[in-house]
C-alpha positions as CSV (number, residue, x, y, z in Angstrom):
1,X,-30.1,-2.8,-2.7
2,X,-32.5,-5.3,-4.5
3,X,-36.1,-4.6,-3.8
4,X,-38.7,-7.0,-5.2
5,X,-42.5,-6.4,-4.8
6,X,-45.0,-9.2,-4.7
7,X,-48.6,-9.8,-3.7
8,X,-49.2,-10.0,0.0
9,X,-49.6,-13.5,1.2
10,X,-51.2,-14.6,4.6
11,X,-47.9,-15.9,5.9
12,X,-46.6,-12.2,5.7
13,X,-49.4,-11.0,8.1
14,X,-47.4,-10.7,11.4
15,X,-44.3,-9.3,9.8
16,X,-46.4,-6.6,8.0
17,X,-48.2,-5.7,11.3
18,X,-45.0,-5.6,13.3
19,X,-43.2,-3.5,10.7
20,X,-46.2,-1.1,10.5
21,X,-46.0,-0.5,14.2
22,X,-42.3,0.1,14.1
23,X,-42.7,2.5,11.1
24,X,-45.6,4.4,12.7
25,X,-44.2,4.7,16.2
26,X,-42.2,7.9,15.4
27,X,-45.3,9.3,13.7
28,X,-47.4,8.7,16.7
29,X,-44.8,10.3,19.0
30,X,-44.9,13.3,16.6
31,X,-48.6,13.6,16.7
32,X,-48.7,13.3,20.5
33,X,-46.1,16.2,20.7
34,X,-48.2,18.3,18.2
35,X,-51.5,17.6,19.8
36,X,-50.5,17.0,23.4
37,X,-50.6,13.7,25.1
38,X,-54.2,14.2,26.4
39,X,-55.8,15.0,23.0
40,X,-53.6,12.4,21.2
41,X,-54.9,9.9,23.7
42,X,-58.5,11.0,23.3
43,X,-58.3,10.9,19.5
44,X,-56.1,7.9,18.9
45,X,-56.4,5.9,22.2
46,X,-54.2,2.8,22.1
47,X,-52.6,3.6,18.8
48,X,-50.8,0.2,18.6
49,X,-54.0,-1.7,19.1
50,X,-55.8,0.5,16.6
51,X,-53.1,0.4,14.0
52,X,-52.9,-3.3,14.3
53,X,-56.5,-3.6,13.6
54,X,-56.6,-1.1,10.8
55,X,-53.6,-3.0,9.0
56,X,-55.3,-6.4,9.5
57,X,-58.5,-5.0,8.2
58,X,-56.8,-3.8,5.1
59,X,-55.1,-7.1,4.6
60,X,-58.3,-9.0,5.0
61,X,-60.6,-6.9,2.9
62,X,-61.5,-8.5,-0.5
63,X,-61.7,-5.1,-2.2
64,X,-58.3,-4.0,-1.0
65,X,-55.1,-5.1,-2.8
66,X,-51.8,-5.4,-0.7
67,X,-48.2,-5.9,-1.7
68,X,-45.0,-6.5,0.2
69,X,-41.6,-5.1,-0.6
70,X,-38.8,-7.6,-0.1
71,X,-35.1,-7.0,0.3
72,X,-33.5,-9.6,2.6
73,X,-37.0,-9.8,4.5
74,X,-40.2,-8.0,4.3
75,X,-39.1,-4.5,4.3
76,X,-42.5,-2.6,3.6
77,X,-46.0,-2.9,2.4
78,X,-48.7,-1.0,0.5
79,X,-52.5,-1.2,0.2
80,X,-54.7,0.2,-2.5
81,X,-58.5,0.9,-2.5
82,X,-60.2,1.6,-5.9
83,X,-63.2,3.8,-6.5
84,X,-64.2,2.6,-9.9
85,X,-67.2,5.1,-10.1
86,X,-64.7,8.1,-9.4
87,X,-61.8,6.4,-11.3
88,X,-59.7,7.2,-8.3
89,X,-57.2,4.9,-6.6
90,X,-56.1,5.4,-3.1
91,X,-52.8,4.3,-1.8
92,X,-54.4,3.7,1.6
93,X,-51.5,2.4,3.6
94,X,-47.8,2.5,3.1
95,X,-45.2,1.7,5.7
96,X,-41.4,0.9,5.4
97,X,-39.6,-0.7,8.3
98,X,-37.4,2.0,9.9
99,X,-34.1,0.2,9.2
100,X,-35.0,0.0,5.5
101,X,-36.1,3.6,5.1
102,X,-34.1,5.9,2.8
103,X,-33.3,3.0,0.5
104,X,-36.1,3.4,-2.2
105,X,-38.5,0.9,-0.6
106,X,-41.3,3.5,-0.2
107,X,-40.8,4.8,-3.7
108,X,-40.8,1.4,-5.3
109,X,-44.0,0.5,-3.5
110,X,-45.6,3.9,-4.6
111,X,-44.6,3.3,-8.3
112,X,-46.0,-0.3,-8.1
113,X,-49.3,0.8,-6.6
114,X,-49.6,3.6,-9.3
115,X,-49.0,1.1,-12.1
116,X,-51.7,-1.2,-10.6
117,X,-54.1,1.7,-10.5
118,X,-53.3,2.6,-14.1
119,X,-54.0,-0.9,-15.3
120,X,-57.3,-1.0,-13.4
121,X,-58.4,2.3,-15.3
122,X,-58.0,4.8,-12.6
123,X,-57.3,8.4,-13.7
124,X,-56.3,9.8,-10.3
125,X,-54.2,8.5,-7.4
126,X,-54.8,9.8,-3.9
127,X,-52.6,9.5,-0.9
128,X,-53.4,11.1,2.5
129,X,-50.8,11.7,5.1
130,X,-50.2,14.1,8.1
131,X,-48.7,17.5,8.1
132,X,-46.8,17.0,11.3
133,X,-42.9,16.4,11.5
134,X,-43.3,12.7,11.9
135,X,-45.0,12.4,8.6
136,X,-42.2,14.4,6.8
137,X,-40.5,11.2,5.4
138,X,-43.9,10.1,3.9
139,X,-44.5,13.5,2.3
140,X,-41.0,13.5,0.8
141,X,-41.7,10.1,-0.9
142,X,-45.0,11.4,-2.3
143,X,-43.6,14.7,-3.5
144,X,-40.7,13.0,-5.2
145,X,-43.2,10.8,-6.9
146,X,-45.0,13.9,-8.2
147,X,-48.0,14.2,-6.1
148,X,-49.4,17.6,-5.4
149,X,-50.4,18.2,-1.7
150,X,-53.6,19.9,-0.9
151,X,-53.2,21.3,2.6
152,X,-56.1,20.4,5.0
153,X,-56.2,21.4,8.7
154,X,-58.0,19.4,11.3
155,X,-58.4,21.2,14.6
156,X,-58.8,19.2,17.8
157,X,-59.9,20.4,21.3
158,X,-60.3,18.3,24.4
159,X,-63.8,18.8,25.9
């Protein structure tokens, strides 16, 4: 499958937001299962609304770079934030449409983002993701790309 990566353009906006919601639906189902529906609702709330806002915020931010992966359509996207003082680039968001997963789209976006960080003088690339089963595909992409995970545990309790 041919994958091309190009800079995000405003006309990609709705396709990117929609694919992000499709990609992250199983992630939120997994998180709800792990946390329980009550705590998930308290911590995340309306996840679709929140994720839509978060994606749009990254796409609109001047300090964030965004790209889309294109196959026969927009198949995925990535956003990067740079901390020039710490020489660290963060692959802040990465999502691949579910019907385009396991085809190299996430890996291609990861490599592209890393090359951008290198060109910008970053010394370290950071990616954060969840440890629940819904995030397993993302962890697999990052591990194949040579990232080392540092386990962090967040504990939640409904009050």
